[in-house]
C-alpha positions as CSV (number, residue, x, y, z in Angstrom):
1,M,21.5,100.0,56.9
2,K,18.7,98.8,59.1
3,P,19.7,96.3,61.9
4,I,18.5,92.7,61.3
5,Y,16.6,90.4,63.5
6,K,17.0,86.8,62.6
7,I,13.9,84.8,63.7
8,M,13.2,81.1,63.4
9,L,9.5,80.1,63.4
10,V,8.1,76.6,63.7
11,A,4.4,75.8,63.1
12,G,3.0,72.4,62.4
13,E,-0.7,72.7,61.6
14,A,-3.0,74.9,59.5
15,S,-4.1,77.0,62.4
16,G,-0.6,77.5,63.7
17,D,0.5,78.4,60.1
18,A,-2.2,81.1,60.0
19,H,-1.3,82.6,63.4
20,A,2.4,82.6,62.6
21,A,1.8,84.4,59.3
22,K,-0.2,87.1,61.1
23,L,2.6,87.4,63.7
24,V,5.2,87.8,61.0
25,R,3.2,90.7,59.4
26,A,2.7,92.3,62.9
27,L,6.4,92.1,63.7
28,R,7.2,94.0,60.5
29,E,4.5,96.6,61.1
30,N,5.5,97.2,64.7
31,A,9.2,97.5,63.9
32,P,9.5,99.2,60.5
33,E,13.0,100.4,61.5
34,K,14.2,96.8,61.5
35,N,15.0,94.2,58.8
36,F,13.7,90.8,59.6
37,E,15.1,87.4,58.4
38,F,12.4,84.8,59.0
39,F,13.0,81.1,58.4
40,G,11.8,77.8,59.7
41,A,9.1,75.1,59.4
42,T,6.4,76.8,57.2
43,G,2.9,76.3,56.0
44,A,1.4,77.9,52.9
45,Q,0.4,81.1,54.7
46,M,3.8,81.6,56.3
47,R,5.5,81.2,52.9
48,E,3.2,83.8,51.5
49,A,4.2,86.1,54.3
50,G,7.8,85.8,53.3
51,V,9.1,83.2,55.7
52,E,12.0,81.1,54.2
53,T,11.2,77.4,54.2
54,I,13.7,75.1,55.9
55,V,11.2,72.3,56.1
56,K,7.5,72.3,55.0
57,A,5.1,71.9,57.9
58,D,2.2,70.8,55.7
59,D,2.6,67.1,56.3
60,L,3.3,67.4,60.1
61,A,-0.4,67.7,61.2
62,I,-1.0,64.1,62.4
63,V,-3.5,63.1,65.1
64,G,-3.5,60.0,67.2
65,L,-0.7,58.1,69.1
66,P,-0.4,55.2,66.6
67,E,-0.3,57.6,63.6
68,I,2.3,59.7,65.3
69,A,4.3,56.6,66.1
70,R,4.4,55.6,62.5
71,A,5.5,59.0,61.4
72,L,8.4,59.2,64.0
73,P,11.2,58.9,61.3
74,M,9.7,62.0,59.5
75,F,9.4,64.0,62.8
76,W,13.0,63.0,63.8
77,K,14.4,64.1,60.4
78,T,12.5,67.4,60.7
79,F,13.7,67.9,64.3
80,Q,17.3,67.4,63.2
81,I,17.1,69.7,60.3
82,L,15.7,72.5,62.4
83,K,18.2,72.0,65.2
84,T,21.1,72.0,62.7
85,E,19.8,75.2,61.0
86,S,19.3,77.0,64.3
87,V,22.9,76.2,65.4
88,K,24.2,77.4,62.0
89,R,22.2,80.6,61.8
90,K,22.0,81.5,65.5
91,P,18.7,83.3,65.4
92,D,18.0,86.2,67.8
93,A,14.8,84.3,68.9
94,V,13.0,81.1,68.1
95,I,9.2,81.4,68.0
96,L,7.4,78.1,68.4
97,V,3.7,78.2,67.5
98,D,1.4,75.7,69.1
99,F,2.1,72.1,68.0
100,P,3.2,71.1,71.5
101,D,4.2,67.4,71.0
102,F,7.0,68.6,68.6
103,N,7.7,72.1,69.7
104,L,8.2,71.4,73.4
105,K,10.9,68.9,72.6
106,L,12.4,71.4,70.3
107,A,12.3,74.1,73.0
108,K,14.3,71.8,75.4
109,S,16.9,71.1,72.8
110,L,17.4,74.6,71.5
111,K,17.4,76.1,75.0
112,K,20.5,73.9,75.8
113,R,22.1,75.8,72.9
114,R,21.4,79.1,74.7
115,L,18.8,80.3,72.1
116,K,16.0,82.5,73.2
117,I,12.7,80.7,73.1
118,V,9.2,82.3,72.6
119,Y,6.2,80.0,72.7
120,Y,3.1,81.5,71.1
121,I,-0.3,79.8,71.9
122,S,0.2,77.9,75.1
123,P,-0.1,74.2,75.1
124,Q,-3.3,73.2,76.8
125,L,-1.6,71.9,80.0
126,W,-4.6,72.8,82.1
127,A,-6.5,70.1,80.1
128,W,-3.8,67.3,80.1
129,R,-0.1,66.6,80.5
130,G,0.2,69.3,83.2
131,Y,3.7,67.9,83.9
132,R,4.9,69.7,80.8
133,R,4.9,73.0,82.7
134,K,8.4,72.1,83.8
135,T,9.5,72.4,80.2
136,I,7.8,75.8,80.0
137,A,9.4,76.9,83.2
138,N,12.9,75.8,82.2
139,S,13.1,76.1,78.4
140,V,10.8,79.0,77.4
141,D,11.7,82.6,77.9
142,L,8.3,84.0,77.0
143,L,5.0,82.2,76.8
144,L,2.2,84.0,75.0
145,T,-1.3,82.8,75.8
146,I,-4.6,83.3,74.0
147,L,-7.2,82.2,76.5
148,P,-8.2,84.5,79.4
149,F,-7.7,82.0,82.2
150,E,-4.3,80.7,81.2
151,Q,-2.0,83.3,82.7
152,D,-3.5,82.8,86.1
153,W,-3.2,79.1,85.8
154,Y,0.5,79.4,85.2
155,A,1.0,82.0,87.9
156,R,-0.6,79.7,90.5
157,R,2.1,77.2,89.6
158,G,5.0,79.6,89.9
159,I,5.5,80.4,86.2
160,Q,5.6,84.2,85.7
161,H,7.1,84.7,82.2
162,V,3.6,84.5,80.7
163,E,1.6,87.2,78.9
164,Y,-2.0,87.0,77.8
165,V,-2.2,88.7,74.4
166,G,-5.9,88.0,73.6
167,N,-7.3,85.5,71.1
168,P,-6.1,85.8,67.4
169,L,-9.7,85.1,66.2
170,A,-11.3,88.0,68.2
171,G,-12.3,90.8,65.9
172,E,-11.1,88.8,62.8
173,V,-13.8,86.2,62.3
174,V,-16.1,87.9,59.8
175,S,-18.0,86.7,56.8
176,R,-17.3,88.2,53.4
177,L,-20.8,87.5,52.4
178,S,-24.2,88.2,53.9
179,K,-26.6,85.3,54.4
180,T,-28.6,86.5,51.4
181,E,-25.4,86.7,49.2
182,F,-24.2,83.2,50.3
183,C,-27.6,81.6,49.7
184,T,-27.9,83.2,46.3
185,K,-24.4,82.2,45.3
186,H,-25.0,78.5,46.2
187,R,-28.7,78.3,45.2
188,L,-30.0,77.9,48.7
189,D,-33.4,79.1,49.8
190,E,-32.9,81.8,52.4
191,T,-36.3,81.2,53.9
192,K,-35.5,77.6,54.8
193,P,-33.1,76.3,57.6
194,V,-29.4,76.0,56.7
195,I,-27.2,73.7,58.7
196,S,-23.4,73.6,58.3
197,L,-21.4,70.5,58.8
198,L,-17.7,71.0,59.6
199,A,-15.7,67.7,59.7
200,G,-12.2,69.1,60.5
201,S,-9.0,69.8,58.6
202,R,-7.2,66.4,58.8
203,H,-7.8,63.4,56.6
204,K,-8.5,61.1,59.6
205,E,-11.1,63.5,60.9
206,L,-12.9,63.6,57.6
207,A,-12.8,59.8,57.3
208,R,-14.3,59.3,60.8
209,I,-16.5,62.3,61.3
210,L,-18.0,63.1,57.9
211,P,-20.0,59.8,57.3
212,P,-21.9,60.2,60.6
213,L,-22.6,63.8,59.8
214,F,-24.0,62.8,56.5
215,E,-26.1,60.1,58.2
216,T,-27.4,62.7,60.6
217,A,-28.4,64.9,57.7
218,G,-30.2,62.1,56.0
219,L,-32.0,61.2,59.2
220,M,-33.1,64.8,59.8
221,E,-34.5,65.2,56.3
222,I,-37.0,62.4,57.0
223,E,-38.6,64.7,59.5
224,N,-38.1,68.0,57.7
225,E,-37.6,68.1,53.9
226,D,-37.0,71.8,54.0
227,L,-33.6,71.4,55.7
228,Q,-30.5,72.5,53.6
229,F,-27.1,71.1,54.6
230,V,-23.7,72.7,53.7
231,V,-20.4,70.9,54.1
232,T,-17.4,73.2,54.4
233,L,-14.1,71.8,53.1
234,A,-10.9,73.0,54.7
235,P,-8.1,74.3,52.4
236,T,-6.0,71.2,53.2
237,R,-8.6,68.7,52.1
238,R,-9.9,67.5,48.7
239,L,-13.3,67.0,47.2
240,A,-12.4,63.4,46.6
241,E,-12.3,62.8,50.3
242,V,-15.9,64.1,50.6
243,E,-17.0,61.8,47.8
244,E,-15.3,58.9,49.6
245,S,-17.3,59.7,52.7
246,K,-20.5,59.9,50.8
247,S,-20.0,56.4,49.4
248,K,-20.1,55.0,53.0
249,V,-23.5,56.4,53.7
250,R,-26.9,54.8,52.8
251,R,-29.0,57.9,52.8
252,L,-27.8,61.4,51.8
253,P,-30.0,64.5,52.1
254,R,-31.2,65.8,48.8
255,S,-30.1,69.4,49.6
256,L,-26.3,69.0,50.2
257,T,-23.9,71.6,49.1
258,V,-20.1,71.4,49.4
259,V,-18.2,74.7,49.6
260,E,-14.4,75.4,49.6
261,G,-12.7,78.3,51.3
262,E,-16.0,79.7,52.7
263,T,-16.3,78.2,56.2
264,R,-17.1,81.5,57.8
265,E,-19.5,82.5,55.1
266,A,-21.3,79.2,55.5
267,L,-21.4,79.5,59.3
268,N,-22.7,83.1,59.0
269,A,-25.6,81.9,56.8
270,S,-26.4,78.9,59.1
271,D,-29.3,78.5,61.6
272,A,-27.3,75.8,63.4
273,A,-24.1,73.8,62.9
274,A,-22.3,70.6,63.8
275,V,-18.6,71.4,64.2
276,T,-15.6,69.1,64.9
277,S,-13.9,70.0,68.1
278,G,-11.1,72.5,67.5
279,T,-10.5,76.1,66.4
280,A,-13.6,76.1,64.2
281,T,-15.9,75.7,67.2
282,L,-14.6,79.1,68.5
283,E,-15.1,80.6,65.0
284,A,-18.7,79.4,65.1
285,A,-19.2,80.9,68.5
286,I,-17.8,84.2,67.5
287,L,-20.3,84.2,64.6
288,N,-23.0,83.4,67.3
289,V,-24.0,80.2,65.5
290,P,-25.8,77.6,67.7
291,T,-23.5,74.6,67.5
292,A,-23.2,71.0,68.5
293,I,-19.6,70.0,69.0
294,V,-18.6,66.6,67.7
295,Y,-15.5,64.4,67.7
296,K,-14.5,60.8,67.0
297,T,-11.1,59.2,66.9
298,S,-10.0,55.6,66.8
299,A,-11.1,53.4,69.7
300,L,-7.4,52.9,70.6
301,N,-6.6,56.7,70.6
302,Y,-9.7,57.4,72.8
303,K,-8.8,54.6,75.2
304,L,-5.3,55.9,75.6
305,L,-6.1,59.6,75.8
306,R,-9.4,60.0,77.6
307,P,-8.0,59.0,81.1
308,I,-5.4,61.8,81.0
309,I,-7.7,64.6,80.0
310,S,-8.6,66.5,83.1
311,V,-11.1,69.2,81.9
312,E,-14.9,68.9,82.0
313,H,-15.3,70.4,78.5
314,F,-13.7,69.7,75.1
315,G,-15.1,72.7,73.2
316,L,-13.1,75.9,73.3
317,I,-16.2,78.1,73.8
318,N,-17.3,75.9,76.7
319,L,-13.8,76.2,78.3
320,I,-13.9,80.0,77.8
321,A,-17.4,80.4,79.2
322,Q,-16.7,77.7,81.9
323,E,-20.1,76.3,81.2
324,R,-21.8,74.1,78.5
325,L,-22.9,76.6,75.8
326,A,-22.6,74.0,73.1
327,N,-23.4,70.4,73.8
328,E,-20.6,67.9,73.0
329,F,-21.0,64.6,71.3
330,I,-17.7,62.8,71.7
331,Q,-16.8,59.3,70.6
332,N,-19.6,56.9,71.5
333,D,-22.0,59.8,72.2
334,F,-21.6,60.9,68.6
335,T,-24.4,59.1,66.9
336,P,-26.7,60.3,64.1
337,E,-29.7,60.0,66.5
338,N,-28.1,62.0,69.3
339,L,-26.8,64.7,67.0
340,A,-30.1,65.0,65.0
341,R,-32.0,65.5,68.2
342,E,-29.7,68.3,69.3
343,L,-29.7,70.1,66.0
344,F,-33.5,70.0,65.9
345,R,-33.4,71.5,69.5
346,L,-31.1,74.3,68.3
347,L,-33.4,75.1,65.4
348,E,-36.3,75.9,67.7
349,P,-36.7,79.7,67.5
350,E,-36.6,80.4,71.2
351,T,-33.7,78.1,71.9
352,N,-31.9,79.5,68.8
353,A,-32.2,83.1,70.0
354,K,-31.2,82.5,73.6
355,T,-28.2,80.4,72.5
356,R,-27.0,83.2,70.1
357,E,-27.2,85.7,73.0
358,R,-25.2,83.5,75.4
359,L,-22.6,82.9,72.7
360,R,-22.3,86.7,72.1
361,E,-21.8,87.3,75.9
362,A,-19.1,84.6,76.1
363,T,-17.1,85.7,73.1
364,D,-17.2,89.3,74.1
365,T,-14.7,88.3,76.9
366,L,-12.1,87.7,74.2
367,G,-11.9,91.4,73.3
368,T,-12.1,93.1,70.0
369,G,-8.9,91.9,68.3
370,G,-5.2,92.8,68.2
371,A,-3.7,89.6,69.5
372,S,-1.1,89.4,66.8
373,R,-0.1,93.0,67.4
374,R,0.2,92.5,71.1
375,A,2.2,89.3,70.6
376,A,4.6,91.1,68.3
377,Q,5.0,93.9,70.8
378,A,5.8,91.5,73.6
379,I,8.4,89.7,71.4
380,L,10.0,93.0,70.3
381,R,10.3,94.0,74.0
382,L,12.0,90.7,74.7
383,L,14.4,91.1,71.7
384,K,15.3,94.6,72.9
385,E,16.0,93.2,76.4
386,F,18.2,90.5,75.0
387,S,20.2,92.9,73.0
388,E,20.9,95.4,75.8
């Protein structure tokens, strides 16, 4: 009988769910001689990959301090369930995927119970809350990072149990359809400009960001009636939320298409895009789409959070390139007038071509893929170490 590795995984957002599911598959592929028992806090993709659900992570993705405060009872209950289950099952390792506000607290608690902790996708401590590195140093046995500069950042602060595995998106962000195929499918004119609008994967993001994106589109159409706008809807969101945002806008563009489950295809077909700050900005960069990065939260959230953010850039591609490859329109700078001006600039042929080339150069530094495989191999080495 094959030996069994019992592994608890905890993810709390759609991106973490996707990364965790890929990691589960990579662990099985890299250790076919082992049986794995995976369980934990799961999203839809983890469940599809065969991870047993102790709690569903689908409702844990909440943004903003006031919103998190209101959800504290739910988080506390989830925390207690996972802690109890880990004590009961005694996993060989606990793999915490992103979701730092929750997972770092869980790491501290589970480490006290002498469990082995792996943290996949480093919290962005170089951006804010750098004091949390003490938790990483004391409560995490292996930290796996996905951005090129992170390992050195930790090393300069005396934390050595860190391994850079590459970015999970590198080599994996591809479109299933050509631009021609996408335009034909959605009755768009391939000879006219296409602009994608990505408002995020959370309800609050759609509610705050989609209306000004619609207003931008309406404003731009006044100057150029040939423009075609595509709204991409995240799997976690519903068409009713798009309709609600439409009702808040005075002028909508005539050419407005909403697509579901085709974000990469829409980006691949686009001449430019407005993308909410987050993982999707990196996807757009990998597809070499000239992009304006946008974000808007409540006035209270911004007032509380902005003073403690210590980096010059918000966008992932700008952080990786260490320069402003995509202009950022955050909070009060995110107006239809400002964004329309930037998108028109990105549509200019010379600017568009130069921007695509610079994005290509920057994303080449992420490698050609294999992050999940390397992460799995690092975890398996650690498991072997523990068992010897």
